[in-house]
C-alpha positions as CSV (number, residue, x, y, z in Angstrom):
1,X,18.5,-36.6,25.8
2,X,17.9,-36.0,22.0
3,X,20.2,-33.8,20.1
4,X,18.8,-30.5,19.2
5,X,17.6,-30.1,15.6
6,X,20.0,-28.3,13.2
7,X,17.8,-25.3,13.0
8,X,17.3,-24.9,16.8
9,X,21.1,-25.2,17.3
10,X,21.6,-22.2,15.0
11,X,21.6,-18.6,16.3
12,X,18.5,-16.6,15.6
13,X,18.0,-14.9,12.3
14,X,18.0,-11.2,12.7
15,X,16.0,-9.3,10.1
16,X,15.6,-5.5,10.0
17,X,12.5,-4.4,8.1
18,X,11.4,-0.9,7.1
19,X,7.8,-0.2,5.9
20,X,6.8,3.4,6.1
21,X,3.2,3.0,5.0
22,X,0.2,0.9,5.8
23,X,0.5,-1.1,2.5
24,X,4.1,-1.9,3.2
25,X,3.2,-3.0,6.7
26,X,0.6,-5.3,5.3
27,X,3.1,-6.8,2.9
28,X,5.7,-7.0,5.7
29,X,3.3,-8.9,8.1
30,X,2.6,-11.5,5.4
31,X,6.3,-11.7,4.6
32,X,7.2,-12.4,8.2
33,X,4.7,-15.3,8.4
34,X,6.1,-16.7,5.1
35,X,9.7,-16.5,6.3
36,X,8.9,-18.3,9.6
37,X,7.6,-21.2,7.5
38,X,10.9,-21.4,5.7
39,X,12.9,-21.6,8.9
40,X,10.9,-24.0,11.1
41,X,12.3,-24.3,14.6
42,X,14.7,-21.4,14.1
43,X,14.0,-18.1,15.9
44,X,13.5,-15.0,13.9
45,X,14.2,-11.7,15.5
46,X,12.7,-8.8,13.6
47,X,12.9,-5.1,14.3
48,X,12.5,-1.8,12.4
49,X,9.6,0.4,11.1
50,X,6.2,-1.0,10.5
51,X,2.6,-1.1,11.7
52,X,0.0,-3.2,13.3
53,X,0.4,-6.1,10.9
54,X,4.1,-6.5,11.5
55,X,3.8,-6.0,15.2
56,X,1.1,-8.8,15.3
57,X,3.8,-11.1,13.7
58,X,6.3,-10.3,16.5
59,X,8.3,-7.5,15.1
60,X,9.8,-4.9,17.5
61,X,8.7,-1.6,16.1
62,X,11.1,1.3,16.6
63,X,8.6,3.6,14.8
64,X,5.0,3.0,13.7
65,X,3.8,3.8,10.2
66,X,1.4,6.3,11.8
67,X,4.4,8.4,12.9
68,X,5.9,8.5,9.4
69,X,2.8,9.5,7.4
70,X,3.5,12.6,5.3
71,X,1.4,13.9,2.5
72,X,3.0,16.2,-0.1
73,X,6.0,18.5,-0.1
74,X,4.8,20.7,2.8
75,X,4.4,17.8,5.2
76,X,7.7,16.3,4.2
77,X,9.6,19.6,4.8
78,X,7.9,20.0,8.2
79,X,9.0,16.5,9.3
80,X,12.4,16.6,7.7
81,X,14.2,16.7,11.0
82,X,12.1,13.8,12.3
83,X,12.9,11.7,9.3
84,X,16.7,12.4,9.7
85,X,16.5,11.3,13.3
86,X,14.6,8.1,12.4
87,X,17.2,7.3,9.8
88,X,20.1,7.9,12.1
89,X,18.6,5.8,14.9
90,X,17.9,2.9,12.5
91,X,21.5,2.9,11.2
92,X,22.8,3.0,14.7
93,X,20.6,0.1,15.6
94,X,21.8,-1.9,12.6
95,X,25.5,-1.2,13.5
96,X,24.9,-2.4,17.0
97,X,22.5,-5.3,16.3
98,X,24.2,-6.6,13.2
99,X,21.1,-8.0,11.3
100,X,21.5,-10.8,8.8
101,X,19.5,-8.8,6.2
102,X,17.7,-5.5,5.8
103,X,14.4,-5.8,4.0
104,X,12.8,-2.5,2.9
105,X,9.3,-2.4,1.6
106,X,8.3,0.3,-1.0
107,X,8.6,3.8,0.5
108,X,11.5,4.6,-1.8
109,X,12.8,8.0,-0.8
110,X,13.4,7.0,2.9
111,X,14.3,3.4,2.3
112,X,17.0,4.1,-0.4
113,X,18.8,6.3,2.1
114,X,18.5,3.7,4.8
115,X,19.7,0.9,2.5
116,X,22.8,2.8,1.4
117,X,23.9,3.4,5.0
118,X,23.1,-0.1,6.2
119,X,24.7,-1.8,3.1
120,X,27.9,0.2,3.9
121,X,28.0,-1.7,7.2
122,X,28.3,-5.0,5.4
123,X,24.6,-6.0,5.8
124,X,22.8,-7.7,2.9
125,X,20.0,-5.5,1.6
126,X,16.7,-6.4,-0.2
127,X,14.1,-4.0,-1.6
128,X,10.6,-5.6,-1.9
129,X,8.7,-3.7,-4.6
130,X,10.7,-1.9,-7.2
131,X,10.2,1.9,-7.5
132,X,8.3,2.8,-10.7
133,X,11.4,3.7,-12.7
134,X,9.5,2.6,-15.8
135,X,7.2,5.6,-15.3
136,X,9.7,8.3,-14.4
137,X,13.2,9.0,-13.2
138,X,15.0,6.1,-14.7
139,X,18.2,7.7,-13.4
140,X,17.4,6.1,-10.1
141,X,18.4,2.6,-11.4
142,X,22.1,2.9,-10.8
143,X,21.6,4.2,-7.3
144,X,19.2,1.3,-6.6
145,X,21.8,-1.2,-7.9
146,X,24.5,0.2,-5.6
147,X,22.2,0.1,-2.5
148,X,20.7,-3.4,-2.8
149,X,21.9,-7.0,-3.2
150,X,18.4,-8.2,-4.3
151,X,15.4,-6.4,-5.8
152,X,12.0,-8.1,-5.7
153,X,9.8,-6.9,-8.5
154,X,6.0,-7.1,-8.7
155,X,5.6,-6.7,-12.4
156,X,7.1,-9.1,-15.0
157,X,8.7,-6.4,-17.2
158,X,10.7,-4.8,-14.3
159,X,13.7,-7.1,-14.0
160,X,14.9,-6.4,-17.5
161,X,15.3,-2.7,-16.6
162,X,18.0,-3.6,-14.2
163,X,20.0,-6.0,-16.4
164,X,22.4,-3.2,-17.7
165,X,23.5,-2.4,-14.1
166,X,23.9,-6.0,-13.0
167,X,21.5,-5.9,-10.1
168,X,19.9,-9.2,-9.3
169,X,16.2,-8.4,-9.8
170,X,13.5,-11.1,-9.6
171,X,9.9,-11.0,-10.6
172,X,7.9,-12.4,-7.7
173,X,4.4,-11.2,-8.5
174,X,2.2,-8.7,-6.7
175,X,1.6,-9.5,-3.0
176,X,-2.0,-8.3,-3.2
177,X,-2.9,-11.1,-5.6
178,X,-2.4,-13.8,-3.0
179,X,-3.9,-11.7,-0.3
180,X,-7.0,-11.0,-2.3
181,X,-7.4,-14.7,-3.1
182,X,-7.2,-15.5,0.6
183,X,-9.8,-12.8,1.4
184,X,-12.2,-14.3,-1.2
185,X,-11.7,-17.8,0.3
186,X,-12.7,-16.5,3.8
187,X,-16.2,-16.5,5.2
188,X,-17.6,-13.0,4.5
189,X,-17.9,-11.1,7.8
190,X,-21.1,-9.4,8.8
191,X,-20.8,-5.7,8.1
192,X,-23.1,-2.8,9.1
193,X,-24.8,-2.3,5.7
194,X,-28.4,-1.0,5.5
195,X,-30.6,-0.4,2.5
196,X,-30.3,-1.3,-1.2
197,X,-27.0,0.4,-2.1
198,X,-23.7,-0.3,-0.4
199,X,-20.9,2.2,-0.9
200,X,-17.4,1.9,0.5
201,X,-15.4,5.0,1.5
202,X,-11.6,4.7,1.6
203,X,-10.0,8.1,2.2
204,X,-6.4,6.9,2.5
205,X,-4.1,5.4,5.1
206,X,-2.2,8.5,6.2
207,X,-3.5,11.3,8.4
208,X,-2.8,14.0,5.8
209,X,-4.7,12.1,3.2
210,X,-7.7,11.5,5.4
211,X,-7.8,15.2,6.5
212,X,-7.6,16.3,2.8
213,X,-10.0,13.8,1.3
214,X,-12.5,12.6,3.8
215,X,-14.6,15.8,4.1
216,X,-15.2,15.8,0.3
217,X,-16.1,12.2,0.4
218,X,-18.6,12.8,3.2
219,X,-20.2,15.7,1.2
220,X,-20.4,13.4,-1.8
221,X,-22.0,10.6,0.3
222,X,-24.7,13.0,1.4
223,X,-25.5,13.8,-2.2
224,X,-25.6,10.1,-3.1
225,X,-27.9,9.5,-0.2
226,X,-30.3,12.2,-1.4
227,X,-30.2,11.0,-5.0
228,X,-31.0,7.4,-3.9
229,X,-33.8,8.4,-1.6
230,X,-31.9,7.4,1.5
231,X,-31.9,3.7,0.6
232,X,-28.2,3.3,0.9
233,X,-25.4,2.9,3.5
234,X,-21.7,3.6,3.7
235,X,-18.8,1.8,5.4
236,X,-15.4,3.3,6.0
237,X,-12.7,0.7,6.9
238,X,-10.0,2.5,8.8
239,X,-6.5,1.0,8.5
240,X,-5.4,1.5,12.1
241,X,-7.0,2.5,15.4
242,X,-5.3,6.0,15.2
243,X,-6.7,6.6,11.7
244,X,-10.1,5.4,12.9
245,X,-10.1,8.0,15.7
246,X,-9.1,10.6,13.2
247,X,-11.9,9.7,10.8
248,X,-14.4,9.8,13.7
249,X,-13.1,13.3,14.6
250,X,-13.6,14.5,11.0
251,X,-17.1,13.0,10.9
252,X,-18.0,14.8,14.1
253,X,-17.1,18.1,12.4
254,X,-18.3,17.4,8.9
255,X,-21.4,15.1,9.3
256,X,-21.7,12.4,6.8
257,X,-24.7,10.5,5.5
258,X,-27.3,9.0,7.9
259,X,-26.1,5.4,7.6
260,X,-22.3,5.7,7.9
261,X,-20.2,3.1,9.8
262,X,-16.5,3.3,10.5
263,X,-14.9,-0.1,11.1
264,X,-11.4,-1.1,11.8
265,X,-9.6,-3.0,9.1
266,X,-11.1,-5.4,6.6
267,X,-10.9,-3.1,3.6
268,X,-10.9,-6.0,1.1
269,X,-14.0,-7.5,2.7
270,X,-15.8,-4.1,2.6
271,X,-15.0,-3.7,-1.1
272,X,-16.0,-7.3,-1.9
273,X,-19.4,-6.6,-0.4
274,X,-19.8,-3.0,-1.7
275,X,-21.6,-2.1,-4.9
276,X,-19.3,0.9,-5.5
277,X,-16.5,2.8,-3.8
278,X,-14.9,6.2,-3.6
279,X,-11.1,5.7,-3.0
280,X,-8.1,7.8,-2.4
281,X,-5.3,7.1,-4.9
282,X,-3.0,4.3,-3.7
283,X,-2.9,0.6,-3.1
284,X,-6.6,0.4,-2.3
285,X,-7.5,1.2,-6.0
286,X,-5.7,-2.0,-7.0
287,X,-7.5,-3.9,-4.2
288,X,-10.8,-2.6,-5.6
289,X,-9.9,-4.2,-8.9
290,X,-8.9,-7.5,-7.3
291,X,-12.2,-7.5,-5.3
292,X,-14.1,-6.5,-8.4
293,X,-15.6,-3.4,-6.8
294,X,-16.4,-0.5,-9.3
295,X,-14.7,2.6,-7.9
296,X,-13.8,6.2,-8.6
297,X,-10.3,7.4,-7.6
298,X,-9.7,10.8,-6.0
299,X,-6.8,12.7,-4.7
300,X,-5.7,16.2,-3.6
301,X,-2.4,17.6,-2.6
302,X,-1.1,21.2,-1.9
303,X,-0.4,23.5,-4.8
304,X,3.3,23.3,-4.0
305,X,3.3,19.5,-4.2
306,X,1.4,19.6,-7.4
307,X,3.9,22.0,-9.1
308,X,6.8,19.9,-7.8
309,X,5.3,16.7,-9.2
310,X,4.7,18.4,-12.6
311,X,8.4,19.5,-12.6
312,X,9.7,16.0,-11.6
313,X,7.6,14.2,-14.2
314,X,8.3,16.6,-17.0
315,X,9.0,14.5,-20.0
316,X,8.1,11.3,-18.2
317,X,5.4,8.8,-18.9
318,X,3.2,9.4,-15.8
319,X,-0.1,9.7,-17.6
320,X,-2.2,8.3,-14.8
321,X,-2.3,8.4,-11.0
322,X,-4.1,5.0,-10.3
323,X,-2.4,1.7,-10.4
324,X,-5.2,0.1,-12.3
325,X,-4.9,2.7,-15.1
326,X,-1.1,2.5,-15.1
327,X,-1.3,-1.3,-15.6
328,X,-4.1,-1.1,-18.1
329,X,-2.3,1.6,-20.0
330,X,-5.5,3.6,-20.4
331,X,-8.0,5.4,-18.3
332,X,-10.4,2.8,-17.0
333,X,-11.0,4.1,-13.4
334,X,-12.1,7.7,-13.3
335,X,-9.5,9.9,-11.7
336,X,-10.7,13.1,-9.9
337,X,-7.5,15.0,-9.1
338,X,-7.0,18.4,-7.5
339,X,-9.6,20.9,-8.7
340,X,-11.6,18.2,-10.4
341,X,-12.1,16.5,-7.1
342,X,-15.4,17.9,-5.9
343,X,-18.4,16.5,-4.0
344,X,-20.6,16.9,-7.1
345,X,-18.2,15.1,-9.4
346,X,-17.5,12.3,-6.9
347,X,-21.2,11.7,-6.3
348,X,-22.0,11.7,-10.0
349,X,-19.3,9.1,-10.7
350,X,-20.5,6.8,-7.9
351,X,-24.1,7.1,-8.9
352,X,-23.2,6.1,-12.5
353,X,-21.4,3.0,-11.1
354,X,-24.4,1.9,-9.0
355,X,-26.5,1.2,-12.0
356,X,-26.1,-1.6,-14.6
357,X,-24.8,0.8,-17.2
358,X,-22.3,0.3,-20.0
359,X,-19.9,2.3,-17.9
360,X,-20.0,-0.1,-15.0
361,X,-19.6,-3.1,-17.4
362,X,-16.6,-1.5,-19.2
363,X,-14.9,-0.9,-15.9
364,X,-15.4,-4.5,-14.7
365,X,-14.2,-5.8,-18.0
366,X,-11.1,-3.7,-17.7
367,X,-10.6,-5.0,-14.1
368,X,-10.6,-8.5,-15.6
369,X,-7.8,-7.5,-18.0
370,X,-5.7,-6.1,-15.2
371,X,-6.2,-9.2,-13.1
372,X,-5.0,-11.3,-16.0
373,X,-2.0,-9.1,-16.5
374,X,-1.0,-9.5,-12.8
375,X,-1.3,-13.3,-13.1
376,X,-1.7,-15.7,-10.2
377,X,1.7,-15.5,-8.6
378,X,1.6,-15.3,-4.9
379,X,4.1,-12.5,-4.5
380,X,4.6,-13.0,-0.8
381,X,5.5,-16.7,-1.0
382,X,7.9,-16.1,-3.9
383,X,9.5,-13.2,-2.2
384,X,10.0,-15.3,1.0
385,X,11.7,-18.0,-1.1
386,X,14.1,-15.4,-2.6
387,X,15.0,-13.9,0.8
388,X,15.5,-17.3,2.3
389,X,17.8,-18.2,-0.6
390,X,19.8,-15.1,0.1
391,X,20.1,-16.0,3.7
392,X,21.2,-19.5,2.8
């Protein structure tokens, strides 16, 4: 009988992961696949918080990202007791299970509290995607340094910010860069488009966002349809089955345009095929840039949350809401925020992007600049190398 391989003779690697949002789950699923390639023949056991992408890669989900979705101060306060329970249960699981590493993905406010408590148990900790300390609240840097053994940064200028506190911070590149390249290499799927104009609708990944933003997008879509003589169609890629059901409920109460299809997943493919898009502020705005889809950004939160954000960012550098604008350092993607976010304003912006106008060309030229700034690093693969190195 042949001797077992060195990797198969080793105990399984135990990895606790925490991704509180759909984007983090997407990065987490890709990271799990990459880590398995670095430990061939060795079993990886993964548990924590995530979504459909991480579950598809074999992760045991203690909580789903759909459960953690909170939009604004009011939602967070309502769910504060729930978040405390989730935090307590994860720390108890870590103490009992003894993972080899905790990997937290974005979702700073919850994950920093989790990392502090798990790190105190003697578990190595990794944060994938640095909080935007270069935009506001640089005072968080020391707390981050105490909580994590390794910080994986998606922008090249971020590691230098952590040098004064001695935290090992590595630039790995943005994970969306590699994922967008993979999407472009795939055979484009058949999508339910009709007519001359194709418009993507992305109202966010959390229930609160979809409830707050989708009705206005639907009203804007009806105005676009009227302006284009009905020769257009709209596709809404829902991030999860639960969010698809929610979107369908909203459409039943607030009818959209004649040719509206709600599909499950495939947001990048939808944007690659669309002529324009209306998008809730978040990761999807950067995906629109990577897929070269002209888009308008919109967002709305409660008055209490707006006032809190103004107070928190007082004196900071938060000039823009969208990632594309933040990276470009100027307003290139129109931002319709709060009271400026109306059906009329949204429709007007999308209609302007559907034509071969200087506005559309300027936006796509700016997209090219942002893509060049992000480079061609495959963030997922480099992140997996770094975590594998930490695990030895």
